[in-house]
Every structure is written in structure tokens, then in C-alpha cells.
N, C-alpha and C positions, 0 to 999 in steps of 0.2 A: 427699717424704712431711712432713705435719706431727707434730710431735714430740708421743709420749704418754705419761703420767704412769702409769706399770704399778706394781704393789704383789704382794707374796708376803709369808709369813712359816712359821715354824714349817718351816724348812728341816732341821732334825734331821741334819747331815748325817754324824754317828758313823755312820748307817746307810749301806751302801756303795751302797744302791740311789738313796738320796737325794743322795748325793754325786754319781752319776752325772747325774741329773737336773740338778743344778747344772751340772755340768761341761757341760751342753747346751742352758743357757740363752742366749739370744739376744734381742736386742732387733728391734722392727719397723723400726727407724729408728736411724742411729747418732746422733740426738740425744734418743733416748726416757731419761726419768727412770725409776729404779727404788726403790719403797721396800720395805724390808726391815724387818719389825713383829715383829722378837725371832725370839728360841730359834733361831739359827744352828746351836749346838752348845756343849757345856761346857767343852770344854780351847780355851786361847787360839790354840793352832795352827792347829786346825779352823776356830776364826771368821777367823783371818787369811787361812787358804784360800781359805774362800769367798767374802770379802767381796772380797778382791784380784781375785779370779777374774771378779766381778760388775763390779768397778769399771772393769776392762779393757774391758767390751763397752759399757758405759751413758754416758751423757753426764755423769749425776749418779747417784750412790748416797746413798739416805737411810734412816740405820739407828736402830731406836728398840731397847734392848734388852728381852730377853725374862728370865724366871727363869733358863731354864737358863744363860745367859750368867754369870749371876751366884753359880752354883752352884761351891762349892769341893770338887773331888770329888780323889780321893787319888793319882789315876794323871794330874793334871795336874802337869807342871813349874811352872806359875803357881800359887802356894797362897795369894795373897793373898785377903783376905776382904770383904764388904760397901761400904762407900764407897770403899775403896781400890780394890778389884777394879774399881768401874764407872768410875772414873777412867782407871785402866789399858786399858780397853776403849776410853773415851773418845780417849785418846792414841795407840793402836793404829789406831782409825780416822782419825786427823788426819793420819796419817802416811801412810796408803794415799789419801787424799784423798776418804772416806766422810763425810757429814754426820751430826752428832750431837745429842739435844739439849741440848747446849752451846754450840752454834755458831747463827751468825745464821740466823734461818729463811730459805731461800730462794724466790724467788717462780717459780712456774712459768709460763710465756708459750706453751706449745704449746695441743694442741686441751684445749677448756674452761676456760683459763686466761684473766686471770691470776687465780693463786691463791698464797695463802703456805703453802709445804708445813713443817708442824709438827710434827717428831718430839719427842715427850715421853716422860716415863719418872715414871709416879707409884706404880708398886709396889699395894699394895691394905693394907687395914685392918681386914678379917674385921668389916666392915659390910654384906656381903652375905650375911646371917642366915638359918638356918633359921627358920620359922614357929614364933612361941611361944618364942622364945629373946629376949634381952634386952641382952644382953654377949656379949664374947668367950669367957667362961667356960664358958657354958651352951652357945654355940653349937659351941664345940670338941668337948665332950663329947656334944654329940647327933651332931657327924660322929663321932667315935671311935667310938660307939654303934653306927653305920653301917657302919663299917670302913672310913671315907674319912680318911686322913691324909694329905696332900701331901708328897711328897718334899721340898719347901724347908723344911719343919720339920727336915729334919735337913741340907741341903748349903746353904742360902740364910743368909747370917749377917749381922745387920745392925751390924754393930760400924762405928763407935763410939757408934751409939744403942741406948738401952736396949732398945727392941722394934722388929718392922718396922712396925708403923701408926705408931710416933715416925718413923721415915725416910720412910715413906708422907706424914705432914703437911707434911715439910720438903720433899718432892718437888711435891707438890702447889702448897704457896705458890710456890715457884720457878717452878713451870711456870706459874702465873696471873700472875706476873708477866711472864716472858717475853709471854705471850699480848696482855695488857693492851698492850703496846707495840707490837704490830701495827697498820699503817695500817688505820685504822675504815672505810675504803673497798675493803678488800681482803677476799674469802671466805678461807677457812682449809680445809686437808686436814688433819685432827686425827688423827696416827698415833699409836698408843699399841698396846704388847702386850696389856694389859689391857683389856676393855671400856670404854667411860668410861659406859656404862647397864648397867643390871641386865639388861633384857630378853634379852639374849641366852644367857644362862644358864638360863632358864626351860626351855630343852629339853634341858639335860644329864640325862643318864642316872642318873647319881647327884647330885641337887639341892643335896646337902652341901656337893658340891665347890666351891660358887659362893664360899663363904667366903673362897677364895684367889685370886678371878678380879675384884676390884676393889674400888672404894671410893664410896659413895655421894655424896663430895664434887665429885666429877664430874659430876654428873647432870644439868646444865644447860649445860655447857661447849659443846655442840654450839650451842645457842643465842646465849649469851653473844659467842661468838666467830665466829658468824656461818659455821659449818661447811657446806660444798657437800657434803662427806662427812667421814664417820669410819671410818679404817683401824684395824683390830685383828686380835690373831691368839689363839692363848694355848689355845681352846678345841677345837681341832680339828675344829669343823664348819662347813666354808666353805659362807656363806650369806649374803644379803642381807636385812636388814630395815630398815624406815623407823619413826621416831620423829619426830612434829613436823615430818613433811615432809623431814626430813632422812634421806639413806640411811646404814647403817652397814654395811659390807661386812668380813666375817669372811676373808682370805685365805691362811689355812693351806694349807700341803703337810700336812703332818703323820707320822707314823709309815707304813711301808709296811702295818702291818696294816688300818690306817686306808682309805690311798688306794687299796689294789690291789683292794678289793672295787668301787670307783668305776670301776675300769677304764681308771686314769690313766696314761698312757706318758710323761708328761711332768710337770713342774713348771707349774701354770698361772700366768700372769700376768694379773690381772685389772688392765683398764683402766678405774679408778678415776673418769675424770669422763667417762666414755662419758654419751650421751644415751638412749639404749636401757638397760634395767634387766634385762633377761636376762640370766643367769647363763652 
């Protein structure tokens, strides 16, 4: 069988039903690759269990961090924060053979390839603002008035940077540097937990939550970096949109209360280089 490039995200294996789904994930071919676009879990042990389980089954596993991996929760024995926590997650992944945003981008040669698979870590900088607001302060005030405050404000620390937006700026610059180095003859699959463009957030039930969903600084990356597909998670709204002829796939599983009404009995794995756009 021709190897396929598959993707999922937001596995949230803290939930027993989600953990059972991950236990049951199998490739179509032993040479399939799997993208995991963040939010595996909050605790190090759960992240390690899930990624180790998947790495044993797929030829390659490619991971981008989500906000939940970066949380520092009180019942996790690993109490590192901010950039130190991220670096520890990278080392965990390397120890089990999972590719990260700090590793050389691998080239997938199977169905739909060749493409450079580019896991990214950009964070967000509060530039997906509500209409009528001009800065972070006014945008947060509108969100708070609507009763919307992301849990990141309590658990996602930005040490040693002065703010999340400062860390975001560093991550965007580092990602650009790495993407600039990709062979210009190759298309890319851009993998980021947060959507690279704002359009996916337009369907949020609470539009103010878009503040925690990305940065305007990545809005043209799908064109600049020859994206065949952009893969993301975070919103828990699995769907496909197109912008400038490029497909953007959200591949989230999400929480049981979200996937149960969809009638799902397993974690969906999307073939991101498929010719047919049907979900």
C-alpha cells in the first residue's frame, strides 16, 4: 500500500474515552506517517504515553505543541514553566523518536508527495481582536465583559519572556527562519496547533475567544511557503476551508461532549494529501 500522511489533534487523553480512542488508532499501512497537531494532554506522563503509543504504530510521528501541553497544572509532577517546559517536551519527543518544531523538516514521499512536513510552534499575540478594539488591553476588556477568558491566562506561563506576545514574536521569527531554508522546489504541509489565518475563527460560538487563537503575522505563510495543505487544531471545530486555493484542515478530536453528538466511535485520521476534498 502507498504510504499516506494522516493527521489528528486535540486528543485530550485525560478523558478516558479519548484515551481509549488513542489506544485503538492504527495506520492503514505500516509506512503511514501521523501528524499530531497539539493538545495531547496537560501532564507529561500522559503526553509521553500517547505519543509513545502512536510512535510504535506509525513510520513517523510529527508533533506540534498545543496550549494544553504548555500548561503547568498543580497535579503534574513536572512543574516546569514556559520555554523550559517546551524544551523538555521536545526532549521527551526526541527520546521516543517523535519529530518536533526543533527538528529538521522531514520530506514525505508517499501519496501526494513529495512535501516537506513542517511542524511549527507560533503561540498567539492577541491580534485576532474583536471588532472595534485596537490593542490587547481593549480586546481583553471586551472578552472579559462577554465572560470569555481562556484558561491559558492562568496556566500557560511565558517565562522567561515578558509576555505571551513577546514569546510569540520569537517563535514566529524562528519558524520563518526554518521555513525560509526549505528547498524552494518543495511544497510544504504547514502544521500548527493554532490556525495560521483568522478565517477559521469566524464560526466560533464565542467570537471573543479568537484572541487566543493565533497571530496576524502568519496570515500569508500558506502562500510564502508553498503550502499544499495547512493543518491545525485548537478550535475543536473539525472542518476544511480554502483560502487562496490552499486547503486548511482542522483535525481535532476534542472533548467527549463535542465528538459524541457527531456519532464518532473512533478518533478520525484525516488524509491531508487526499485528492478528494470530502471530509
